[in-house]
ZALUM-106367 format. One line per 4 residues: number of its first residue (from 1); their letters; for each residue x negated, y, z of N, C-alpha, C. Coordinates in steps of 0.05 Angstrom, whole numbers, plus 5000, padded with zeros to 4 digits. Atoms other than C-alpha are relative to their C-alpha. Layout:
BEGIN
NUM> a> X:Y:Z:X:Y:Z:X:Y:Z; ...
This chain:
BEGIN
1> mttt> 4990:4987:4976:4989:5032:4458:5026:5014:4995; 4974:4988:5003:5061:5055:4467:5003:5022:5021; 4995:4978:4981:5087:5118:4501:5030:5001:5006; 4972:4997:4991:5151:5124:4542:5002:5027:5015
5> esry> 4995:4975:4986:5178:5192:4564:5024:4997:5018; 4977:5000:4982:5226:5206:4620:5026:5005:4985; 4974:4997:5013:5298:5197:4597:5020:5012:5018; 4981:4992:4979:5329:5224:4660:4994:5029:5008
9> rndg> 5003:4973:4993:5341:5296:4680:5008:5005:5029; 4994:4994:4973:5342:5326:4749:5028:5012:5003; 4974:4988:4995:5412:5341:4777:5002:5010:5028; 5000:4989:4973:5393:5375:4842:4987:4982:5020
13> kkiv> 5013:5018:4981:5359:5315:4874:4970:5005:5000; 5028:4994:4998:5289:5326:4900:4987:4981:5021; 5016:5015:4981:5237:5282:4933:4973:5014:5004; 5027:4989:4993:5176:5310:4969:4983:4976:5008
17> ifga> 5018:5023:4995:5118:5260:4968:4974:5011:5012; 5025:4993:4987:5062:5270:5017:4978:4980:4991; 5021:5016:5012:5001:5244:4980:5003:4997:4970; 4998:5002:5029:4989:5253:4906:4978:4982:4989
21> gkig> 5020:5020:5008:4942:5194:4902:5011:4979:4981; 4993:5021:5019:4947:5129:4864:5029:4989:5004; 4973:5011:4995:5009:5100:4897:5021:5022:4998; 4982:4978:5002:5042:5168:4903:5008:5006:4972
25> rsfi> 4994:4992:5028:5037:5184:4829:5008:4976:4983; 4994:5022:5019:5036:5116:4795:5025:4984:5007; 4979:5017:4991:5091:5085:4837:5024:5016:5009; 4977:4986:4988:5135:5128:4881:5009:5023:4981
29> gqlf> 4993:4978:5018:5132:5190:4836:5012:4990:4974; 4990:5011:5025:5143:5148:4774:5029:4992:5003; 4973:5010:4997:5205:5113:4800:5021:5022:5004; 4980:4979:4994:5239:5175:4827:5003:5020:4977
33> slsg> 4997:4982:5023:5223:5219:4767:5017:4987:4978; 4984:5014:5021:5251:5167:4719:5029:4995:5009; 4973:5004:4990:5313:5163:4764:5014:5027:5004; 4986:4975:4999:5330:5237:4758:4993:5019:5022
37> fevv> 5008:4982:4978:5293:5268:4817:4979:5019:4991; 5023:4983:5001:5250:5329:4817:4980:4990:5020; 5020:5011:4983:5184:5306:4847:4980:5022:5008; 5019:4980:4989:5143:5353:4892:4979:4985:5015
41> fvdi> 5022:5013:4986:5075:5326:4912:4987:5020:5019; 5015:4985:4981:5041:5352:4974:4974:4986:5006; 5026:5013:4997:4966:5339:4980:4980:5020:5010; 5021:4982:4990:4903:5367:5012:4982:5010:4978
45> nrkl> 5017:4993:5022:4869:5371:4944:5013:5022:4984; 4987:4977:5013:4887:5441:4920:4996:5000:4970; 5004:5001:5029:4855:5431:4852:5020:4981:4986; 4981:5019:5011:4900:5371:4841:5029:5011:5000
49> tdel> 4973:4989:4998:4964:5405:4866:5004:5023:4981; 4997:4977:5019:4950:5468:4825:5003:4990:4972; 4998:5011:5027:4941:5425:4763:5028:4987:4996; 4973:5011:5002:5006:5388:4777:5021:5022:4997
53> yrqr> 4982:4977:5002:5041:5455:4786:4999:5012:4972; 5004:4988:5026:5012:5480:4720:5011:4982:4978; 4993:5019:5021:5024:5418:4678:5029:4991:5001; 4972:5009:4995:5091:5397:4709:5005:4971:4989
57> qykv> 4997:5028:5009:5077:5326:4683:4973:4987:5002; 5025:5015:5001:5025:5271:4683:5005:4973:4987; 4998:5026:5013:5011:5203:4651:4994:4978:5019; 5006:5026:4988:5015:5134:4681:4993:4980:4978
61> liks> 5008:5019:5020:4976:5085:4640:5003:4971:5011; 4994:5028:4992:5004:5014:4649:4980:4982:4987; 5021:5017:5011:4945:4967:4641:5008:4971:5001; 4994:5029:5002:4957:4896:4617:4981:4988:4980
65> ddvd> 5018:5014:5019:4920:4843:4577:5011:5002:4972; 4988:4997:5027:4968:4857:4519:4996:5028:4990; 5001:4973:5010:4985:4928:4498:5005:5020:5023; 4996:4980:4980:4975:4987:4545:5024:5018:4993
69> eiii> 4978:4982:5004:5035:5032:4555:4996:5026:5015; 5002:4975:4986:5034:5106:4572:5028:5010:5007; 4975:4989:4990:5092:5133:4614:4995:5029:5008; 5002:4971:4993:5100:5209:4617:5019:5006:5023
73> idnv> 4984:4993:4977:5124:5230:4685:5003:5030:5002; 4996:4971:5000:5155:5299:4683:5018:5009:5023; 4984:4987:4979:5196:5347:4726:4986:4997:5027; 5016:5003:4976:5139:5347:4777:4987:5027:5007
77> rgvc> 5015:4976:4991:5105:5402:4818:4980:4991:5021; 5020:5006:4979:5047:5405:4867:4999:5023:5020; 5003:4980:4979:5040:5442:4934:4977:4991:5017; 5023:5007:4983:4976:5444:4974:5009:4999:5029
81> mada> 4993:5004:4972:4982:5419:5046:4992:5025:5016; 5008:4976:4985:4945:5482:5069:5021:5022:4999; 4979:4980:5002:5004:5524:5046:5024:4990:5017; 4981:5013:4982:5044:5501:5107:5028:5011:4997
85> nqvi> 4973:4988:5002:5102:5550:5100:5015:4990:4975; 4988:5010:5025:5114:5528:5028:5008:4970:5003; 4993:5028:4996:5111:5455:5048:5025:4997:5017; 4976:5001:4983:5162:5467:5103:5025:5008:4984
89> rels> 4977:4992:5016:5208:5503:5054:5009:4977:4981; 4994:5021:5019:5203:5446:5003:5014:4976:5015; 4990:5024:4986:5217:5392:5055:5027:5007:5013; 4976:4993:4986:5273:5431:5089:5025:4993:4984
93> dsti> 4976:5006:5016:5321:5422:5031:4997:4976:4981; 5005:5023:5017:5294:5358:5002:5021:4978:5004; 4981:5022:4999:5341:5300:4986:4988:4976:5015; 5014:5023:4988:5290:5249:5009:4970:5007:5000
97> aals> 5029:4996:4999:5215:5245:5025:4986:4973:5001; 5016:5024:4999:5158:5196:5022:4973:5006:5011; 5026:4997:4989:5092:5186:5057:4981:4980:4987; 5020:5017:5012:5031:5159:5021:4973:5014:5003
101> vgqq> 5024:4985:4994:4972:5193:5055:4978:4982:5013; 5019:5016:4985:4938:5134:5089:5002:5006:5030; 4997:4996:4971:4935:5125:5164:4983:5024:5010; 5018:4978:4992:4877:5175:5168:5012:5027:4994
105> glpd> 4988:4975:5007:4921:5229:5137:5025:5007:5016; 4975:4995:4985:4981:5222:5182:4998:5021:5022; 5002:4980:4979:4955:5263:5241:5003:5029:4991; 4998:4973:5010:4950:5325:5197:5028:5005:4987
109> tlpi> 4974:4998:5015:5017:5311:5162:5024:5003:5019; 4977:5001:4983:5064:5298:5220:5008:5026:5013; 4992:4974:4988:5061:5367:5254:5016:5017:4980; 4985:4984:5020:5084:5400:5189:5027:4988:4995
113> iaka> 4974:5013:5003:5139:5348:5180:5018:5008:5023; 4983:4994:4977:5164:5362:5250:5011:5029:4998; 4991:4973:5003:5167:5437:5236:5022:5002:4978; 4980:5000:5022:5205:5423:5171:5026:4989:5009
117> llsr> 4975:5012:4990:5255:5379:5207:5015:5020:5017; 4986:4980:4984:5270:5435:5256:5011:5022:4982; 4990:4979:5019:5276:5486:5199:5024:4989:4984; 4978:5013:5015:5322:5437:5161:5025:5001:5017
121> reqf> 4977:5001:4983:5368:5430:5221:5011:5028:5004; 4991:4973:4996:5370:5505:5232:5016:5011:4975; 4988:4991:5024:5389:5517:5159:5025:4985:4992; 4979:5017:5011:5434:5458:5143:5015:4983:5020
125> gdwp> 4986:5016:4979:5457:5429:5209:4989:4972:5001; 5009:5028:4996:5454:5354:5222:5000:4984:4974; 5003:5013:5025:5434:5333:5152:4975:4982:5002; 5024:5018:4996:5388:5271:5159:4981:5001:4976
129> ldfi> 5020:5003:5021:5324:5263:5120:4986:4973:5003; 5012:5026:5000:5298:5195:5101:4971:5002:4989; 5028:5001:5008:5223:5181:5094:4993:4972:4991; 5010:5025:5009:5199:5124:5051:4971:4998:5008
133> iaen> 5027:5002:4989:5136:5100:5087:4984:4982:4982; 5016:5016:5018:5090:5078:5031:4971:4998:5010; 5025:5004:4987:5034:5061:5078:4996:4970:5006; 5006:5028:4996:4999:4994:5088:4998:4995:5031
137> mrns> 4999:5002:4971:5021:4987:5161:5022:4981:5009; 4978:5015:4988:5060:4937:5202:5013:5018:5022; 4985:4985:4980:5114:4968:5246:4996:5030:4997; 5006:4972:5006:5102:5035:5212:5023:5018:5010
141> dkyl> 4977:4983:4991:5172:5060:5231:4997:5007:5030; 5004:4995:4971:5158:5052:5306:4977:5019:5005; 5023:4983:4997:5090:5084:5299:5007:5029:4994; 4993:4973:5009:5117:5145:5262:5020:5013:5019
145> snel> 4980:4989:4981:5176:5153:5310:4986:5009:5025; 5015:4992:4976:5129:5154:5369:4983:5025:4996; 5017:4977:5005:5082:5203:5336:5017:5026:4996; 4983:4977:5004:5139:5250:5314:5010:5011:5026
149> dkyl> 4991:4992:4974:5164:5251:5385:4981:5020:5014; 5020:4982:4987:5100:5287:5405:5003:5029:4990; 4998:4973:5012:5117:5346:5360:5028:5011:5000; 4972:4991:5001:5193:5350:5365:5010:5005:5029
153> pqdy> 4989:4994:4973:5232:5380:5424:5014:4975:5011; 4988:5023:4988:5260:5330:5473:5030:4996:4992; 4971:5002:5006:5332:5346:5453:5005:4996:4970; 4996:5005:5029:5319:5334:5378:5009:4971:4996
157> pqdl> 4989:5027:5004:5362:5274:5357:4987:4984:4977; 5015:5013:5022:5309:5237:5317:5015:4975:4990; 4987:5025:5008:5349:5172:5317:5023:5005:4980; 4978:4993:5018:5406:5208:5280:4991:5014:4975
161> lvgl> 5007:4982:5022:5368:5255:5234:4976:4992:4984; 5024:5008:5014:5305:5219:5213:5001:4970:4993; 5001:5027:5009:5307:5156:5172:4971:4992:4993; 5028:5010:5004:5240:5118:5175:5002:4973:4986
165> vets> 4994:5023:5018:5243:5069:5117:4974:4985:4995; 5024:5016:5005:5190:5015:5119:5001:4989:4972; 5002:5011:5027:5166:4987:5053:4980:4977:5000; 5020:5020:5006:5127:4929:5025:4989:5007:4973
169> igkm> 5011:4990:5025:5081:4959:4972:4983:4978:4987; 5014:5021:5014:5060:4905:4924:4986:5008:4975; 5012:4991:5025:5036:4948:4867:4970:5003:5002; 5029:4998:4999:4962:4943:4850:4991:5023:4982
173> vpim> 5010:4977:5015:4927:5007:4829:4970:5002:5004; 5029:5001:4996:4852:5000:4818:4987:5027:5000; 5016:4976:5001:4798:5052:4826:4994:5006:4971; 5006:4991:5027:4789:5092:4762:4971:5009:4998
177> sqkd> 5028:4992:5005:4721:5106:4732:4998:5031:5000; 5005:4971:5001:4691:5176:4735:5007:5010:4972; 4994:4992:5027:4699:5179:4659:5030:5003:4996; 4970:4998:5002:4774:5165:4664:5010:5024:5015
181> leed> 4991:4977:4984:4782:5218:4718:4993:5026:4986; 5008:4975:5014:4744:5270:4677:5016:5004:4975; 4985:4998:5025:4783:5254:4614:5027:5013:5005; 4974:4988:4993:4849:5272:4649:5003:4997:5030
185> plqv> 4999:5002:4971:4848:5288:4724:5027:4992:5011; 4973:5007:4990:4923:5276:4730:5009:4972:4993; 4990:5027:5008:4929:5208:4696:4992:4980:5022; 5005:5022:4981:4933:5145:4738:5005:4974:4985
189> faep> 4997:5026:5011:4926:5072:4720:5017:4983:5019; 4984:5018:4983:4973:5017:4745:5005:4975:4985; 4992:5025:5013:4996:4947:4731:5030:5002:4993; 4972:4999:5008:5065:4931:4701:5019:4996:5024
193> yntl> 4982:5004:4978:5094:4908:4768:5010:5026:5012; 4989:4974:4993:5142:4962:4792:5023:4998:5020; 4978:5004:4981:5188:4936:4848:4993:5012:5027; 5004:4988:4974:5193:4979:4911:5019:4988:5020
197> ivsq> 4984:5013:4980:5217:4937:4969:5002:5018:5024; 4995:4981:4978:5248:4980:5024:5019:4988:5021; 4982:5008:4978:5284:4971:5090:5028:5011:4996; 4972:4991:5003:5359:4973:5080:5010:5014:5024
201> kgfk> 4990:4989:4975:5370:4990:5153:4986:5027:5007; 5015:4976:4992:5320:5048:5153:5013:5026:4991; 4988:4975:5011:5363:5098:5114:5021:5011:5018; 4978:4986:4987:5406:5149:5149:5020:5010:4980
205> npip> 4982:4992:5022:5435:5174:5083:5006:4975:4983; 4996:5022:5018:5464:5129:5029:4974:4994:4985; 5024:5008:5015:5410:5089:4994:5000:5012:4972; 4999:4986:5026:5390:5129:4932:5000:4980:4976
209> evhn> 5000:5017:5025:5402:5101:4862:4974:5005:4985; 5027:4997:5012:5330:5091:4840:4993:4974:4987; 5008:5024:5015:5304:5043:4788:4980:4984:5015; 5018:5020:4988:5270:4981:4816:4997:5003:5030
213> lapk> 4999:5000:4971:5287:4998:4888:5014:4975:5010; 4990:5026:4990:5298:4933:4926:5004:5000:5030; 4996:4999:4971:5330:4942:4995:5002:4971:5012; 4999:5026:4986:5320:4884:5044:5009:5004:5028
217> vnik> 4990:4997:4972:5356:4873:5110:4978:4995:5020; 5021:5006:4981:5297:4840:5145:4973:5008:4988; 5024:4989:5013:5240:4885:5122:4975:4989:5013; 5023:5011:4987:5193:4856:5174:4990:4975:4986
221> awvd> 5007:5024:5015:5194:4790:5136:4985:5007:4974; 5012:4993:5026:5177:4825:5071:4974:5015:5003; 5026:4988:4994:5122:4867:5102:4979:4978:5005; 5018:5022:4994:5092:4802:5128:4995:4983:4975
225> rklf> 5005:5014:5025:5101:4769:5060:4978:5013:4985; 5022:4986:5013:5057:4823:5031:4973:4994:5013; 5025:5004:4985:5005:4814:5086:4990:4971:4999; 5008:5028:4998:5006:4738:5092:4994:4987:4973
229> ihnl> 5004:5013:5026:5007:4723:5018:4985:5017:4980; 5014:4982:5020:4988:4782:4973:4973:5008:5011; 5025:4991:4989:4935:4813:5018:4981:4978:5007; 5017:5023:4994:4910:4746:5043:4989:4988:4975
233> ghat> 5010:5012:5025:4905:4719:4972:4979:5016:4987; 5020:4981:5011:4868:4780:4947:4974:4997:5015; 5024:5002:4984:4820:4776:5005:4985:4974:4996; 5013:5026:5003:4808:4702:4996:4984:4998:4974
237> vayl> 5015:4999:5025:4789:4712:4923:4974:5015:5003; 5024:4984:4997:4740:4767:4942:4979:4987:5017; 5020:5011:4982:4707:4731:5000:4989:4974:4990; 5010:5025:5011:4703:4662:4969:4984:5005:4974
241> gfrk> 5014:4994:5025:4683:4693:4902:4973:5011:5005; 5027:4989:4995:4626:4733:4932:4982:4979:5011; 5017:5021:4988:4601:4673:4972:4989:4982:4978; 5009:5018:5021:4596:4632:4908:4985:5015:4978
245> ypqa> 5011:4984:5022:4580:4687:4858:4993:5028:5010; 5006:4974:4988:4546:4745:4895:4994:5022:4980; 5005:4979:5020:4530:4781:4830:5025:5007:4984; 4976:4994:5015:4601:4780:4803:5011:5027:5008
249> iniw> 4990:4973:4995:4636:4847:4797:5031:5000:5003; 4971:4998:5001:4710:4835:4781:5014:4975:5011; 4984:5022:4989:4764:4793:4813:5006:4979:4979; 4992:5019:5021:4785:4762:4747:4977:4981:4993
253> evlt> 5023:5017:5007:4714:4736:4736:4999:4975:5017; 5002:5024:4983:4713:4691:4797:5025:4983:4999; 4976:5016:5003:4785:4669:4785:4999:4981:4976; 5003:5019:5022:4761:4635:4721:4987:4974:5009
257> dpei> 5010:5024:4988:4727:4585:4767:5023:4983:5011; 4977:5016:4991:4778:4528:4776:5000:4994:5029; 5002:5007:4972:4752:4512:4845:5010:5024:5017; 4992:4976:4984:4761:4584:4871:5030:5005:4996
261> ldtt> 4972:4997:5005:4829:4589:4837:5017:4980:5016; 4985:5021:4985:4853:4523:4868:4999:5005:5030; 5002:4996:4971:4826:4539:4937:5016:5024:5009; 4984:4976:4994:4857:4608:4936:5030:4994:5001
265> rktm> 4972:5007:5002:4924:4580:4915:5008:4983:5025; 4994:5017:4977:4922:4527:4970:5000:5016:5026; 5002:4983:4976:4902:4580:5022:5026:5017:5002; 4975:4984:5001:4961:4624:5000:5024:4983:5008
269> lqsa> 4978:5018:4993:5008:4564:5005:5000:4993:5029; 5002:5006:4971:4982:4548:5075:5012:5024:5015; 4989:4976:4987:4998:4620:5095:5030:5002:4996; 4971:5000:5006:5066:4615:5061:5015:4982:5019
273> nilm> 4988:5019:4982:5081:4555:5105:5004:5013:5028; 4999:4986:4974:5066:4597:5167:5022:5022:4998; 4980:4979:5003:5109:4654:5140:5028:4989:5001; 4973:5012:4999:5169:4608:5129:5007:4991:5028
277> alyp> 4995:5008:4973:5162:4583:5200:5007:5025:5017; 4994:4975:4986:5163:4655:5225:5028:5010:4993; 4974:4990:5010:5224:4673:5182:5015:4978:4985; 4989:5024:5012:5261:4608:5169:5024:5005:4981
281> deft> 4976:4995:5016:5323:4641:5138:4995:5019:4977; 5005:4979:5019:5288:4690:5092:4989:4990:4973; 5014:5009:5025:5246:4650:5041:5003:4970:4997; 5001:5029:5006:5245:4583:5006:4973:4993:4989
285> vsql> 5026:5009:5010:5186:4541:4985:4997:5008:4971; 5003:4994:5029:5201:4551:4911:4997:5030:4996; 5003:4971:5003:5209:4627:4919:4971:5009:5006; 5027:4992:4993:5142:4634:4953:4979:4988:4982
289> tdhi> 5019:5013:5019:5107:4585:4906:5000:5016:4974; 4999:4984:5025:5132:4625:4846:4986:5027:5005; 5013:4975:4993:5109:4689:4881:4970:4998:5000; 5029:5005:5000:5040:4660:4892:4989:4997:4972
293> ddll> 5009:5004:5027:5033:4638:4820:5001:5026:4984; 4999:4974:5013:5055:4706:4796:4978:5018:5009; 5022:4984:4990:5005:4740:4841:4974:4992:4989; 5025:5009:5012:4948:4697:4816:4997:5009:4971
297> hrfs> 5000:4990:5028:4968:4716:4745:4993:5030:5000; 5005:4972:4998:4968:4789:4765:4971:5006:5008; 5028:4997:4992:4901:4783:4801:4981:4996:4977; 5018:5007:5023:4872:4756:4736:5002:5019:4977
301> nkal> 4996:4980:5021:4893:4817:4695:4973:5015:4996; 5026:4988:5005:4826:4838:4664:5003:5030:4996; 4997:4972:5006:4854:4905:4643:5000:5018:5025; 5001:4985:4975:4860:4926:4716:4972:5007:5008
305> gdti> 5028:4995:4992:4785:4921:4725:4996:5000:5030; 5001:5000:4971:4796:4907:4799:4974:4986:5010; 5027:5010:4992:4730:4895:4836:5001:4984:5026; 5004:5015:4975:4708:4846:4889:4994:5019:5023
309> frig> 5007:4980:4980:4679:4905:4927:5025:5013:5011; 4976:4985:4991:4745:4943:4930:5018:4982:5017; 4982:5018:4986:4785:4883:4952:4989:4991:5026; 5012:5012:4976:4735:4859:5004:4990:5019:5020
313> cdly> 5013:4982:4981:4705:4921:5036:5019:5010:5021; 4985:4990:4977:4729:4956:5099:5006:4977:5019; 4998:5025:4985:4715:4895:5142:5012:5004:5028; 4988:4996:4973:4733:4925:5210:5031:4999:4998
317> rkls> 4971:4999:5003:4804:4938:5185:5010:4973:4990; 4989:5024:5012:4812:4875:5143:4997:4975:5017; 5003:5022:4981:4788:4829:5199:5012:5007:5027; 4988:4992:4975:4828:4864:5253:5023:4981:5007
321> pedr> 4980:5020:4991:4880:4825:5294:5026:5000:4985; 4974:4998:5013:4941:4850:5256:4998:5001:4969; 5003:4998:5028:4913:4846:5186:5001:4973:4986; 4993:5021:5020:4912:4797:5127:4990:4972:5006
325> lvap> 5010:5027:4994:4871:4739:5154:5005:4992:5029; 4997:5007:4972:4875:4742:5229:5029:4998:5008; 4971:5001:4992:4950:4756:5235:5012:4973:4993; 4990:5027:5006:4968:4691:5198:4989:4978:5018
329> ikaa> 5012:5020:4982:4919:4652:5241:5012:5001:5027; 4988:4997:4974:4948:4680:5305:5029:4988:4999; 4973:5011:5002:5018:4663:5280:4999:4969:4999; 5003:5029:5003:4995:4593:5261:4995:4986:5027
333> isln> 5007:5011:4974:4966:4581:5330:5026:4999:5018; 4975:4999:4983:5032:4603:5364:5021:4980:4990; 4980:5019:5011:5072:4558:5317:4990:4972:4997; 5013:5026:5002:5024:4500:5319:5000:4990:4970
337> kpyd> 5002:5006:5029:5014:4503:5243:4971:5000:4992; 5028:5000:5009:4950:4487:5205:4991:5027:4988; 5010:4974:5010:4905:4546:5187:4971:4997:4991; 5028:5004:5007:4838:4514:5167:4991:5014:4975
341> liyn> 5008:4987:5025:4838:4543:5097:4997:5030:5004; 5001:4972:4994:4853:4613:5122:4975:5006:5017; 5024:4997:4983:4798:4605:5175:4975:4999:4983; 5023:5001:5018:4749:4587:5119:4997:5027:4986
345> slla> 5002:4973:5013:4766:4653:5084:4990:5020:5020; 5009:4982:4979:4755:4689:5150:4970:4998:5004; 5029:5004:4996:4686:4659:5159:4985:5011:4976; 5013:4988:5024:4669:4678:5087:4999:5030:5001
349> aitf> 4998:4971:4999:4691:4749:5101:4978:5011:5018; 5020:4990:4982:4641:4756:5158:4973:5002:4986; 5025:4999:5015:4584:4744:5109:5002:5016:4974; 4996:4984:5024:4613:4790:5055:4982:5024:4999
353> ratn> 5019:4978:5003:4561:4839:5029:5001:5013:4973; 4998:4988:5027:4586:4864:4961:4997:5030:5002; 5004:4971:5002:4568:4935:4939:5017:5011:4977; 4985:4987:5021:4602:4986:4894:4982:5002:4975
357> eqge> 5015:4998:5025:4578:5005:4824:4974:5014:5003; 5025:4986:4994:4524:5049:4854:4982:4984:5018; 5016:5017:4983:4498:4991:4896:5001:5008:5029; 4997:4990:4973:4525:5022:4960:5021:4984:5015
361> ylps> 4980:5012:4982:4562:4992:5019:5019:5022:5009; 4982:4982:4985:4623:5024:5051:4986:5007:5026; 5016:4992:4976:4591:5065:5108:5008:4984:5025; 4992:5014:4975:4633:5032:5163:4992:4971:4999
365> dknf> 5008:5028:5002:4614:4963:5136:4971:4996:5009; 5028:5002:4991:4541:4978:5152:5000:4995:5030; 4998:5005:4971:4561:4981:5225:5009:4971:5006; 4991:5027:4997:4598:4916:5217:4977:4980:4996
369> fses> 5022:5018:5005:4536:4883:5188:4981:4999:5024; 5018:4999:4976:4495:4906:5248:5013:4984:5023; 4987:5014:4978:4547:4878:5295:5000:4969:4995; 4999:5028:5007:4549:4812:5257:4974:4985:5008
373> lygi> 5025:5012:4991:4476:4801:5278:5002:4986:5027; 4996:5013:4974:4503:4781:5346:5014:4973:4997; 4990:5027:5005:4534:4720:5313:5030:5000:4993; 4972:5003:5010:4600:4696:5284:5020:5001:5024
377> nhil> 4981:5000:4977:4631:4684:5353:5004:5028:5011; 4997:4973:4991:4618:4756:5371:5021:5015:4983; 4980:4988:5018:4658:4779:5310:5028:4989:5006; 4974:5013:4995:4714:4729:5323:5012:5011:5026
381> rnic> 4990:4992:4975:4721:4751:5395:5005:5031:5002; 4999:4971:4996:4708:4826:5391:5013:5016:4978; 4987:4986:5023:4734:4846:5322:5027:4987:4994; 4976:5015:5007:4785:4792:5306:5018:4995:5024
385> rldl> 4986:5006:4975:4805:4782:5379:5011:4971:5000; 4994:5028:5000:4805:4707:5368:4979:4985:5017; 5019:5016:4983:4775:4659:5419:5000:4972:4989; 5001:5026:5015:4760:4603:5370:4971:4991:4997
389> pir> 5026:5010:5006:4700:4559:5362:4994:5000:4970; 5007:5002:5028:4662:4559:5296:5005:4971:4991; 4994:5027:5010:4687:4501:5254:4980:4992:4978
């Protein structure tokens, strides 16, 4: 195991990151700290933020099949979301900000952000603030703009002063065991992949010089690349893997089956064909094929310990009209492209019943199971919003 410490020092640049979870710490916080930013995490977990404030650093353990690497992320602090005035002060003079709280955390976060934006304008005039949206959402910029409008005065020039920067988050961060969390509550595990794809057009300020930041002009295409290939491929492994090996625990286990590996790859290629038809000037066949093969290699990383349950659960969300399986099918129908392999993954998802290490289902999935008793067509029509016959 090797250890890397931050080689960069803060020179007045600060990022406020809402959400001190896995992506916040292992990805956004890591990249900005190593690029010379002070990193201030805002989170609802006071125990976590107090510990970040006390330690002023944490470890990211890069898990691979070769040698694990420890990266020490320093020049960090923590602020509890409940301390609203302190949060507003931190955000008011921040160089940039990021959101990584999950969709369920946004309603509690946006009112504080709105107050901070007003305080920032009062103190510093028309100094824009860019928000990197590290959320797994399509059209997240429009959603956040509409939500912020609810809390900002009508005369606040949001279009000029708030940069809503969409991202495509491809980094995989698995659930850590209770033993790992107890050993060091601040450490986080991650894979070696470290590229942060962002919308070039979303920034109101100059794009910051941050390691592994990859600005893209057509971010919609790259968000859909994540959904149509990465998320779809992950889901396909989980759903086909469970159907054939219901006792299997880890993603890498079922990928050792050549049939599942081959079917998953072909399904991802079918979705890539749909993606290229949607965005004909953005990707090439060889680029997407290389991306698919790299993803399958990353999915097979035993050191991540990624589970079939984690990848497959939350069925209401993952089978919704704008998510990883249904969205490509809808696009295929509109483009008159084949989607039979993706449809096969969708049917497998409807019968997915994997449990966590304690033998428990995700609570919302229990409701899904009850609804599935009405039949596959009920799920297709009422959850997926697809009017398709069973094939």
